[in-house]
C-alpha positions in Angstrom: -6.1 2.6 -10.5 -6.8 -1.0 -9.7 -4.3 -0.8 -6.8 -6.1 2.2 -5.3 -9.5 0.4 -5.7 -8.1 -2.7 -4.0 -6.9 -0.8 -1.0 -10.1 1.3 -0.7 -12.2 -1.9 -0.8 -10.4 -3.3 2.2 -11.6 -0.5 4.4 -15.1 -0.1 3.0 -16.7 -2.9 5.0 -15.6 -1.2 8.2 -18.6 1.1 7.8 -16.5 3.9 9.1 -16.5 6.8 6.5 -13.9 8.8 8.4 -11.5 5.9 8.4 -12.1 5.4 4.7 -11.5 9.1 3.9 -8.4 9.2 6.1 -6.8 6.1 4.5 -7.6 7.5 1.0 -5.9 10.8 2.0 -2.8 9.1 3.3 -2.7 6.9 0.2 -2.8 10.0 -2.0 0.1 11.5 -0.1 2.4 8.5 -0.4 1.4 7.0 -3.7 4.0 8.7 -5.9 6.7 7.6 -3.5 5.5 4.1 -3.4 5.3 3.9 -7.2 8.7 5.6 -7.7 10.6 3.4 -5.2 8.9 0.1 -5.4 8.6 -0.7 -9.1 10.8 -3.7 -8.6 8.3 -5.1 -6.1 5.4 -5.2 -8.5 5.2 -9.0 -8.7 5.6 -9.4 -4.9 3.0 -6.8 -4.3 0.6 -8.5 -6.7 1.1 -11.8 -4.9 0.6 -10.0 -1.5 -2.7 -8.5 -2.8 -3.9 -11.9 -3.9 -3.1 -13.5 -0.6 -4.6 -10.6 1.3 -7.8 -10.7 -0.8 -8.2 -14.5 -0.3 -7.9 -14.0 3.5 -10.4 -11.1 3.2 -12.8 -13.3 1.2 -12.6 -16.2 3.7 -13.2 -13.8 6.6 -9.8 -14.6 8.2 -9.1 -11.3 9.9 -6.0 -12.6 11.7 -4.3 -13.8 8.6 -5.4 -10.7 6.7 -3.9 -8.5 9.4 -0.6 -10.4 9.3 -0.3 -10.4 5.5 -1.3 -6.7 5.4 1.3 -5.8 8.0 4.0 -7.7 6.2 3.1 -6.0 2.9 3.1 -2.6 4.5 6.5 -3.2 6.2 8.0 -4.4 2.9 6.8 -1.4 0.9 7.7 1.1 3.6 11.2 -0.3 3.9 11.7 0.0 0.2 10.4 3.6 0.1 12.6 4.6 3.1 15.6 2.9 1.5 14.9 4.7 -1.8 14.6 8.1 -0.2 17.9 7.6 1.6 19.8 6.6 -1.6 22.2 9.4 -2.6 21.5 10.6 -6.1 18.2 8.7 -6.4 16.2 11.9 -6.1 12.6 12.2 -5.3 9.7 11.2 -7.5 8.3 13.8 -9.9 6.1 16.3 -8.1 7.2 15.0 -4.7 7.1 18.5 -3.3 3.6 19.2 -4.6 
């Protein structure tokens, strides 16, 4: 739940309700895949979030963008790698 709140908080200051709803919808769609395939990245993701938040707090949009992009790429790569692994299967309720 904290992870969801963290991600939502990053978009809230945009003042763009449609963007906030769209990102929340996308997050809902991929969340079980992310959790299923990235459990070994928990410490790395926590560190990423701390760095992203610090850049956000300082108003350093350029650094925040780079850190966010790197974080997303790392997580996406792990999910794609996990989905491609024979016998790994899909997360529970992945077809829901």
